[in-house]
C-alpha positions as CSV (number, residue, x, y, z in Angstrom):
1,M,0.4,-6.2,19.2
2,S,1.4,-4.3,22.4
3,I,-1.7,-2.6,23.6
4,R,0.0,-2.1,26.8
5,H,2.8,0.0,25.4
6,G,0.5,1.8,22.9
7,L,-1.6,3.1,25.8
8,L,1.5,4.2,27.7
9,A,2.6,6.1,24.6
10,L,-0.8,7.9,24.4
11,L,-0.7,8.7,28.1
12,E,2.7,10.3,27.8
13,R,0.8,13.1,26.0
14,G,-1.3,13.7,29.0
15,P,-4.2,12.4,31.1
16,R,-6.8,10.2,29.2
17,Y,-9.9,8.2,30.0
18,G,-10.6,4.7,28.6
19,S,-12.8,5.4,25.5
20,Q,-10.6,8.4,24.6
21,L,-7.5,6.1,24.6
22,R,-9.3,3.6,22.3
23,T,-10.3,6.4,19.9
24,E,-6.8,7.8,19.7
25,F,-5.3,4.4,19.3
26,E,-7.5,3.6,16.4
27,S,-6.9,7.0,14.9
28,R,-3.1,6.5,15.0
29,T,-3.4,3.0,13.3
30,G,-6.3,3.7,11.0
31,A,-8.4,1.1,13.0
32,T,-6.2,-1.6,11.4
33,W,-6.2,-3.3,14.8
34,P,-9.5,-2.2,16.4
35,L,-9.9,-2.2,20.2
36,N,-12.9,-2.5,22.4
37,V,-13.4,-0.5,25.6
38,G,-13.2,-3.7,27.6
39,Q,-9.6,-4.4,26.3
40,V,-8.5,-0.9,27.1
41,Y,-9.8,-0.9,30.7
42,T,-8.4,-4.4,31.3
43,T,-5.0,-3.3,30.2
44,L,-5.3,-0.1,32.2
45,S,-6.1,-2.2,35.3
46,R,-2.9,-4.3,34.7
47,L,-0.8,-1.2,34.2
48,E,-2.2,0.3,37.4
49,R,-1.4,-2.9,39.2
50,D,2.1,-2.8,37.9
51,G,2.6,0.8,39.0
52,M,2.9,2.2,35.4
53,V,-0.3,4.3,35.5
54,T,-2.5,5.7,38.2
55,Q,-5.9,7.3,38.3
56,D,-5.9,11.1,38.7
57,G,-9.4,12.3,39.3
58,E,-12.2,12.8,36.8
59,D,-13.0,15.1,33.9
60,R,-16.1,17.3,33.9
61,A,-18.1,14.4,32.4
62,G,-17.1,12.1,35.3
63,H,-14.7,9.9,33.3
64,A,-11.9,8.5,35.4
65,L,-8.6,9.9,34.1
66,Y,-5.3,7.9,34.0
67,V,-1.8,9.3,34.0
68,I,1.5,7.6,33.3
69,T,3.9,7.2,36.2
70,D,7.8,7.4,36.2
71,A,7.8,3.6,36.1
72,G,5.5,3.7,33.1
73,R,7.8,6.2,31.3
74,A,10.8,4.0,32.0
75,E,8.9,1.0,30.5
76,L,7.9,3.1,27.5
77,K,11.5,4.2,26.8
78,A,12.8,0.7,27.1
79,W,10.1,-0.5,24.6
80,F,11.2,2.1,22.1
81,R,14.9,1.2,22.5
82,T,14.4,-2.5,22.2
83,P,14.1,-4.1,18.8
84,V,10.9,-6.2,18.1
85,D,11.9,-9.8,18.5
86,R,11.8,-11.7,15.3
87,T,13.4,-14.9,16.5
88,S,10.1,-16.3,17.7
89,P,7.7,-15.3,14.9
90,P,3.9,-15.5,15.5
91,R,2.0,-18.4,13.9
92,D,1.1,-17.5,10.3
93,E,-2.1,-19.2,9.1
94,L,-1.1,-19.1,5.5
95,A,2.3,-20.7,6.0
96,I,0.8,-23.4,8.2
97,K,-2.0,-24.1,5.6
98,L,0.5,-24.6,2.8
99,A,2.8,-26.7,4.9
100,M,-0.1,-28.9,5.9
101,A,-1.4,-29.2,2.4
102,V,1.8,-30.7,1.1
103,G,1.1,-34.4,0.6
104,V,-2.5,-34.3,1.7
105,P,-4.6,-36.4,-0.7
106,G,-7.2,-34.4,-2.7
107,V,-5.7,-31.0,-2.1
108,D,-4.6,-29.0,-5.1
109,I,-1.9,-26.9,-3.6
110,R,-1.4,-24.8,-6.6
111,E,-5.1,-23.9,-6.6
112,V,-4.7,-22.9,-2.9
113,I,-1.7,-20.7,-3.8
114,Q,-3.5,-19.1,-6.8
115,S,-6.6,-18.4,-4.7
116,Q,-4.6,-16.8,-2.0
117,R,-2.5,-14.8,-4.5
118,R,-5.7,-13.3,-6.0
119,H,-6.9,-12.2,-2.5
120,T,-3.5,-10.8,-1.6
121,I,-3.2,-8.8,-4.7
122,Q,-6.7,-7.4,-4.2
123,A,-5.8,-6.4,-0.6
124,M,-2.6,-4.8,-1.9
125,Q,-4.6,-2.8,-4.5
126,D,-7.0,-1.7,-1.8
127,Y,-4.2,-0.5,0.5
128,T,-2.6,1.3,-2.4
129,R,-5.8,3.1,-3.2
130,L,-6.2,4.1,0.4
131,K,-2.7,5.5,0.4
132,A,-3.4,7.5,-2.8
133,Q,-6.5,9.0,-1.2
134,A,-4.5,9.9,2.0
135,L,-1.8,11.6,0.0
136,E,-4.3,13.7,-2.0
137,A,-4.5,16.0,1.1
138,V,-1.8,17.5,3.2
139,P,-1.8,15.5,6.6
140,A,-3.7,17.6,9.1
141,D,-1.9,16.2,12.1
142,R,0.6,13.6,13.3
143,H,-2.2,11.0,13.5
144,E,-2.6,11.0,9.8
145,V,1.2,10.6,9.3
146,A,1.1,7.7,11.8
147,W,-1.7,6.1,9.8
148,L,0.3,6.4,6.6
149,L,3.2,4.5,8.2
150,V,0.9,1.7,9.2
151,L,-0.7,1.6,5.7
152,E,2.6,1.5,3.9
153,Q,3.7,-1.4,6.1
154,L,0.6,-3.3,5.0
155,I,1.4,-2.6,1.4
156,F,5.0,-3.9,1.8
157,L,3.6,-7.0,3.6
158,T,1.2,-7.8,0.9
159,E,3.9,-7.3,-1.8
160,A,6.2,-9.6,0.0
161,E,3.4,-12.2,0.4
162,A,2.6,-12.1,-3.3
163,R,6.3,-12.7,-4.1
164,W,6.5,-15.5,-1.6
165,L,3.5,-17.2,-3.2
166,D,5.1,-17.0,-6.6
167,H,8.2,-18.6,-5.0
168,C,6.0,-21.4,-3.4
169,E,4.5,-22.2,-6.8
170,A,7.9,-22.4,-8.4
171,R,9.1,-24.7,-5.6
172,L,6.1,-26.9,-6.0
173,I,6.9,-27.5,-9.7
174,R,10.3,-28.9,-8.6
175,L,8.7,-30.8,-5.7
176,A,6.3,-32.5,-8.0
177,L,9.2,-34.2,-9.8
178,L,10.3,-35.9,-6.5
179,P,8.9,-39.3,-5.4
180,E,6.2,-39.5,-2.8
181,P,7.5,-40.2,0.8
182,D,6.5,-43.9,0.7
183,S,8.4,-44.2,-2.6
184,R,5.7,-46.4,-4.2
185,P,6.2,-47.1,-7.9
186,S,4.0,-45.0,-10.2
187,D,2.9,-45.6,-13.8
188,S,2.8,-41.9,-14.4
189,P,6.1,-39.9,-15.2
190,S,6.1,-38.6,-11.7
191,A,3.9,-38.3,-8.6
192,D,1.9,-35.1,-8.4
193,I,1.4,-34.0,-4.8
194,S,-1.5,-31.8,-5.8
195,N,-3.6,-34.6,-7.3
196,G,-3.6,-32.5,-10.4
197,P,-2.3,-33.5,-13.9
198,A,0.8,-35.6,-14.1
199,V,4.1,-33.8,-14.4
200,S,6.6,-34.5,-17.2
201,P,10.2,-33.4,-16.6
202,A,10.4,-32.6,-20.3
203,N,7.3,-30.6,-20.7
204,G,6.7,-29.2,-17.2
205,P,3.4,-29.5,-15.2
206,A,0.2,-28.9,-17.0
207,G,-0.8,-25.3,-16.4
208,G,2.8,-24.5,-15.5
209,P,5.4,-22.2,-16.9
210,D,5.2,-23.7,-20.4
211,D,1.6,-22.5,-20.9
212,G,2.2,-19.1,-19.2
213,S,0.2,-19.6,-16.1
214,L,3.1,-18.6,-13.9
215,D,4.0,-14.9,-14.1
216,A,7.5,-13.6,-14.9
217,G,8.4,-13.3,-11.2
218,S,7.9,-17.0,-10.7
219,R,10.0,-17.9,-13.6
220,V,12.8,-15.6,-12.4
221,I,12.7,-17.2,-9.0
222,A,12.7,-20.7,-10.5
223,D,15.7,-19.8,-12.7
224,R,17.7,-18.4,-9.8
225,Q,17.3,-21.6,-7.7
């Protein structure tokens, strides 16, 4: 998250002091990414050091006011013009968790997936409820429209995560039919990486598509692969 550029964007609207910038930032984003005053003033100090903002007196309450400079405006314009880099994605805890769980003894990966799916769907429903509440009233200002944009992105992200989890479960059904990395012989029909019930190629995994535990989306994904 670019706090640096977010503060520059707010300062483009006029002089602001630290806690005012924090309040406006959280209003724009619905407090999805809350800031503390320390973060704001640390960032302002760095922006001032880099010549992108400067202090410009105080308000009547004695708060130090900051204004954006020409260099700050140039930086802000460049930020808006430049696409967000997706070639170096940030670490995703869920993806790492599932990747590490593959092959770890005693870990039921399908249970990990199902537990996460329940949480993700609950989050999606909560975001959708917030959106419905926000749409009941006509937006009073641009801040409310900005919050809707953030909220809708969260809805799309949770929808995508739920679909990805369905895909992972379908993938694990196929993976369970493969031998373990050490290729040791097994008396069971196949090795089960989740330490769950054995998998039979003919009947599918216990609790799998044949007994309806996977939803239609998972079956469609499995059929397409």
